[in-house]
C-alpha positions in Angstrom: 0.0 0.0 0.0 1.3 3.5 -0.9 0.3 4.8 2.5 3.1 2.7 4.1 5.8 4.0 1.9 8.2 6.6 3.4 8.2 8.7 0.2 4.4 8.8 0.2 4.3 10.1 3.8 6.8 12.7 2.9 5.0 14.2 -0.1 1.6 14.1 1.5 2.5 15.7 4.8 1.4 19.3 5.1 4.2 21.6 6.5 3.5 23.3 9.8 4.6 26.5 11.4 3.5 25.6 14.9 7.1 25.5 16.0 7.3 29.2 15.5 4.3 29.9 17.8 6.4 30.0 20.9 9.0 32.3 19.5 10.1 35.4 21.3 7.9 38.5 20.8 4.9 36.6 19.5 1.7 37.5 21.4 -0.7 35.1 19.7 -0.8 31.8 17.8 -3.3 33.0 15.2 -4.9 36.2 14.0 -8.4 36.0 12.5 -8.9 39.2 10.6 -12.6 39.7 9.8 -13.5 42.5 7.3 -17.2 43.3 7.1 -17.3 45.1 3.8 -19.3 48.3 3.7 -20.1 48.8 7.4 -19.6 52.2 9.0 -18.7 52.5 12.6 -22.0 54.1 13.3 -24.1 51.4 11.7 -22.2 48.6 13.5 -22.6 50.5 16.8 -26.4 50.8 16.2 -27.0 47.1 15.2 -24.1 45.5 17.2 -24.4 41.7 16.9 -23.9 40.0 20.2 -20.7 38.2 19.0 -19.0 41.4 18.0 -20.2 43.2 21.2 -18.5 40.4 23.2 -15.3 40.9 21.3 -15.4 44.7 21.8 -16.1 44.4 25.5 -13.2 42.0 26.0 -10.8 43.9 23.8 -9.2 47.1 22.5 -11.1 49.2 20.1 -11.2 52.5 18.2 -14.4 54.4 17.4 -12.4 57.0 15.5 -10.7 54.8 12.8 -10.3 56.4 9.4 -10.2 54.5 6.2 -8.5 55.9 3.1 -9.8 57.9 0.3 -11.1 56.9 -2.2 -13.4 54.9 0.1 -13.9 52.2 -2.5 -13.4 48.5 -2.0 -10.2 47.8 -4.1 -8.1 50.8 -3.0 -9.4 50.5 0.6 -8.6 46.8 0.9 -5.2 47.3 -0.6 -4.4 50.1 1.8 -5.5 48.0 4.8 -3.6 44.9 3.6 -0.3 46.7 3.0 -0.4 49.5 5.5 0.0 52.0 2.7 -1.9 54.8 1.1 -3.2 54.6 -2.5 -0.5 56.9 -3.9 2.1 54.5 -2.5 0.7 51.1 -3.5 -0.6 52.3 -6.9 -4.2 50.9 -6.5 -5.7 54.3 -6.8 -9.2 53.7 -8.2 -11.4 50.8 -9.3 -10.8 51.8 -12.8 -8.7 54.5 -14.5 -10.2 56.9 -17.1 -8.4 58.6 -20.0 -10.0 62.1 -20.0 -9.4 62.6 -23.7 -10.4 59.3 -25.2 -12.7 58.4 -22.3 -11.2 54.9 -22.5 -11.5 52.9 -19.2 -9.0 50.5 -17.8 -10.1 48.3 -14.9 -7.5 48.0 -12.1 -6.8 44.6 -10.6 -5.8 45.2 -7.0 -4.8 41.6 -6.5 -2.1 42.0 -9.2 -1.3 45.6 -9.4 -0.4 46.6 -5.9 3.2 47.8 -5.7 3.4 47.4 -1.9 4.2 44.4 0.1 1.1 43.0 1.8 0.6 41.4 5.3 0.8 37.9 3.8 3.9 38.6 1.8 5.6 40.0 4.9 4.5 37.0 6.9 5.6 34.6 4.2 9.1 35.9 4.0 9.4 35.5 7.8 8.3 31.9 7.8 4.6 32.2 8.6 1.6 31.2 6.6 -1.7 32.7 5.6 -5.1 31.8 4.4 -7.7 34.0 2.9 -11.4 33.7 2.2 -13.0 36.1 -0.3 -10.3 38.7 0.1 -8.6 41.2 -2.2 -5.1 39.9 -1.4 -3.6 36.6 -2.7 0.0 37.2 -3.5 2.0 35.1 -1.0 -1.3 33.5 0.3 -0.7 29.8 0.5 -4.4 29.0 0.9 -7.0 31.1 -0.9 -10.8 30.7 -1.5 -12.0 33.3 -3.9 -15.2 35.4 -3.8 -16.1 33.8 -7.1 -16.2 30.4 -5.5 -18.3 31.0 -2.3 -20.1 34.3 -3.3 -21.5 36.6 -0.6 -23.3 33.9 1.3 -22.1 34.5 4.9 -22.5 30.9 6.1 -20.5 29.5 3.1 -17.8 32.0 3.8 -17.6 30.8 7.4 -17.6 27.2 6.4 -14.7 27.9 4.1 -12.8 29.7 6.9 -13.4 26.8 9.3 -12.2 24.4 6.7 -9.0 26.4 6.3 -8.4 26.3 10.0 -8.9 22.5 10.1 -6.9 21.7 6.9 -4.2 24.3 6.9 -3.9 25.8 10.4 -2.8 29.3 9.3 -1.0 31.8 11.4 -3.0 34.5 9.7 -6.6 34.1 8.4 -8.4 36.9 6.6 -12.1 36.6 6.1 -14.2 39.1 4.1 -18.0 39.2 4.4 -19.4 41.1 1.4 -23.1 40.4 2.3 -23.8 43.7 4.1 -22.1 45.8 1.4 -24.2 44.1 -1.3 -27.5 44.5 0.5 -26.9 48.2 1.2 -26.0 48.8 -2.5 -29.2 47.1 -3.6 -31.7 47.8 -0.8 -30.3 51.0 0.7 -28.6 52.1 3.9 -30.3 51.8 7.4 -32.9 49.4 6.0 -34.3 46.3 7.7 -32.5 44.3 5.0 -29.2 45.9 5.9 -29.7 45.3 9.6 -30.7 41.7 9.1 -27.7 41.0 6.9 -25.3 42.5 9.5 -26.9 40.3 12.2 -26.5 37.3 9.9 -22.8 38.1 9.6 -22.7 38.5 13.4 -24.0 34.9 13.8 -21.2 33.7 11.6 -18.6 35.6 13.6 -20.0 33.8 16.7 -19.4 30.4 15.0 -15.7 31.4 14.5 -15.4 32.5 18.1 -16.7 29.1 19.2 -14.4 27.4 16.8 -11.3 29.1 18.4 -12.5 28.9 22.0 -9.6 27.8 24.3 -6.9 28.7 21.7 -4.4 31.5 21.6 -6.3 33.4 18.9 -6.7 37.1 18.3 -9.7 38.5 16.4 -9.6 41.7 14.4 -12.9 43.2 13.3 -13.0 46.1 10.8 -14.4 47.3 7.5 -12.9 48.7 4.4 -15.4 51.6 4.1 -18.8 52.7 5.2 -21.9 53.5 3.1 -24.4 56.4 2.7 -27.7 56.7 0.9 -27.6 58.0 -2.7 -31.2 58.6 -3.5 -30.8 61.8 -5.5 -28.8 61.9 -8.7 -27.3 65.4 -9.3 -25.5 64.6 -12.6 -27.8 66.9 -14.6 -27.5 69.7 -12.0 -23.6 69.7 -12.0 -22.9 68.9 -15.7 -23.7 72.4 -17.1 -21.6 74.1 -14.4 -18.6 71.8 -14.9 -18.8 72.3 -18.7 -19.2 76.1 -18.3 -15.9 76.1 -16.3 -14.1 74.1 -19.0 -13.7 71.0 -16.7 -13.7 67.5 -18.1 -15.1 65.1 -15.5 -15.9 61.5 -14.8 -18.3 60.4 -12.1 -17.6 57.6 -9.7 -20.9 57.7 -7.8 -20.0 59.7 -4.7 -17.4 61.9 -6.4 -16.2 63.0 -9.8 -12.6 63.5 -10.9 -11.9 66.7 -12.7 -9.5 67.7 -15.5 -8.7 71.3 -16.5 -6.2 73.2 -18.5 -5.9 75.8 -15.7 -6.8 73.7 -12.8 -6.0 76.1 -10.0 -8.2 78.9 -11.3 -10.9 76.5 -12.5 -11.2 74.7 -9.2 -11.4 78.0 -7.4 -14.2 79.2 -9.7 -16.0 75.9 -8.9 -15.6 76.5 -5.2 -16.9 80.0 -5.5 -19.9 78.8 -7.6 -20.8 76.2 -5.0 -20.5 78.7 -2.1 -22.7 81.3 -3.8 -25.4 78.9 -5.0 -27.6 77.7 -2.1 -28.8 74.6 -3.8 -25.2 73.6 -4.9 -23.9 74.1 -1.3 -26.5 71.7 -0.1 -25.3 69.0 -2.5 -21.5 69.5 -2.7 -19.4 68.4 0.3 -16.0 69.8 -1.0 -13.9 70.6 -4.0 -10.3 69.4 -3.6 -7.1 69.8 -5.5 -4.8 66.9 -6.4 -1.8 68.9 -5.1 -3.4 70.0 -1.8 -6.1 68.0 -0.1 -5.6 64.7 -2.1 -1.9 64.9 -1.4 -2.6 65.2 2.3 -4.8 62.0 2.1 -2.0 60.1 0.3 -4.1 59.9 -2.9 -1.2 60.8 -5.3 -1.1 60.1 -9.0 -1.9 61.5 -12.4 -5.0 59.3 -12.5 -6.7 61.7 -10.1 -6.7 64.5 -12.7 -6.7 68.0 -11.4 -8.8 67.3 -8.4 -12.2 66.1 -7.4 -15.7 67.3 -6.4 -17.2 65.3 -3.5 -20.9 65.1 -2.6 -22.8 65.2 0.7 -24.8 62.1 1.8 -27.9 61.4 -0.3 -26.4 62.5 -3.6 -24.7 60.8 -6.5 -22.9 61.9 -9.7 -22.6 59.1 -12.3 -21.0 58.3 -15.5 -22.1 55.2 -17.6 -19.4 53.1 -15.9 -20.3 53.9 -12.3 -23.9 52.8 -12.3 -26.6 53.9 -9.9 -27.4 52.5 -6.4 -29.6 53.5 -3.5 -26.6 53.1 -1.3 -23.0 53.9 -2.3 -19.6 55.0 -1.0 -16.4 56.6 -2.3 -16.9 60.1 -0.7 -15.4 61.7 2.4 -18.2 61.8 4.9 -18.2 60.3 8.4 -20.4 57.3 7.4 -18.0 56.5 4.5 -14.7 57.2 6.3 -15.2 56.1 9.9 -15.1 52.3 10.2 -15.1 49.9 13.1 -11.8 48.6 14.5 -11.7 46.0 17.3 -8.8 43.8 18.5 -9.8 41.1 21.0 -8.4 37.8 22.3 -4.9 36.5 22.9 -2.2 39.1 23.6 -4.7 42.1 23.6 -5.6 44.5 26.4 -9.1 44.2 27.6 -11.5 47.1 28.1 -9.2 49.6 26.4 -10.3 52.3 23.9 -7.8 53.7 21.4 -7.9 57.3 20.3 -7.3 58.0 16.6 -6.5 55.2 14.2 -6.3 54.5 10.5 -6.9 51.3 8.5 -3.3 51.5 7.3 -2.3 50.8 11.0 -3.9 47.4 10.9 -1.2 45.5 8.9 1.7 46.7 11.0 -0.2 45.9 14.2 -1.2 42.4 13.0 2.4 41.6 12.1 3.6 42.8 15.5 1.0 40.6 17.2 2.6 37.7 15.3 6.1 38.7 16.3 7.0 39.8 12.8 8.2 42.9 11.0 5.6 45.1 9.3 5.3 45.0 5.5 8.3 46.8 4.0 6.4 49.7 2.5 4.0 50.2 5.5 3.1 53.9 6.3 0.8 53.0 9.2 1.9 52.6 12.8 1.7 49.8 15.3 -1.2 50.4 17.6 -0.9 50.0 21.4 -3.2 46.9 21.7 -0.8 44.7 23.6 -1.6 43.2 27.0 2.1 42.7 28.0 4.7 45.4 28.0 7.3 43.0 26.4 5.3 43.0 23.1 5.0 46.8 22.9 7.7 47.5 20.4 8.0 50.4 17.9 4.9 52.1 19.2 4.3 55.6 17.9 1.8 58.3 18.7 -0.3 59.5 15.7 1.1 62.4 13.8 -0.8 65.3 15.3 -0.6 67.4 12.2 -2.1 64.6 10.1 -4.8 64.0 12.6 -5.7 67.7 12.6 -5.8 67.7 8.8 -7.9 64.6 8.5 -10.4 65.9 11.1 -10.7 69.2 9.3 -11.2 67.5 5.9 -13.9 65.3 7.4 -15.7 68.3 8.8 
């Protein structure tokens, strides 16, 4: 029988990294990183499934965690997974538009990120990772795609539990897309949205039960939030943008702008918004590529001359962006402020963090696992550690950046 042969045993054995779990500086055996796509901090706080409430009460959390701009799935996941801003990792938009030809090129965040991710950092340091439905697979030794299990929360959890049983990863990322999908289709703050979040909460409870008694750390967060977009203002804004000589492309919650004299054209647009009562109710901000977008880390020629962002309730669409009763991509509190919870092995209990950003998640997860942060990380290691010996390389947030982000958020 083949099973009795030495060579058969050798080639069928699955390598393990359990020997590394007792290494110096490691606060946990496994990190389970759960991303509930499209959930704002406010919406989670209002619905708060029991399982997540339990993790928050027993852990360290931040109610003032900022995601990146643009607050869109591909760029936001890439920033979280690498600890870098969009201008650094190169995943700047879901698709890039040529303002002259209007040609559209889809971006593939799985392939095009120029920054090292959590899993690549862990891989080069001897640890292994698994991912279910995520937007990160380079260096991932075990990966189940969104295309395979869809947005069915129970199937996602089943796949995650199978990954634990069969692969025993040091880092497991799980993305639940159900709530995001429901809000896009049925709207924000609807019964359907609440029910879908409670459904995901039940699945998180299954994972907590699965890891009971183990040295496991849970991280709960989201890539972005969501706002209602019940009023389309494309026809309202188009004549003004054309009058000012601005070429534009709508991404739903914002439009990118191109102009031959961008500084003066953007200023004229700001003046027009300020002087027009109806426009001022619709427009959240007009930002320049070289000023506000640069502060946010959104650097690159693809951002044109700047952007016009809308207040909650409004959308500006091009044919490629579609129309939804719920959407994201802007810079309002319900789009930018996302939940962040660390709970379990190695984490302080009953501790609230102050300011945090989603780019801080990758360096902090790597630190929990006793590893170096991704090489390109711009985020910082958050002080979530229960024991002083694990508190390495902690930094306070940059006060000037915090002040600037708070001012932009309004």
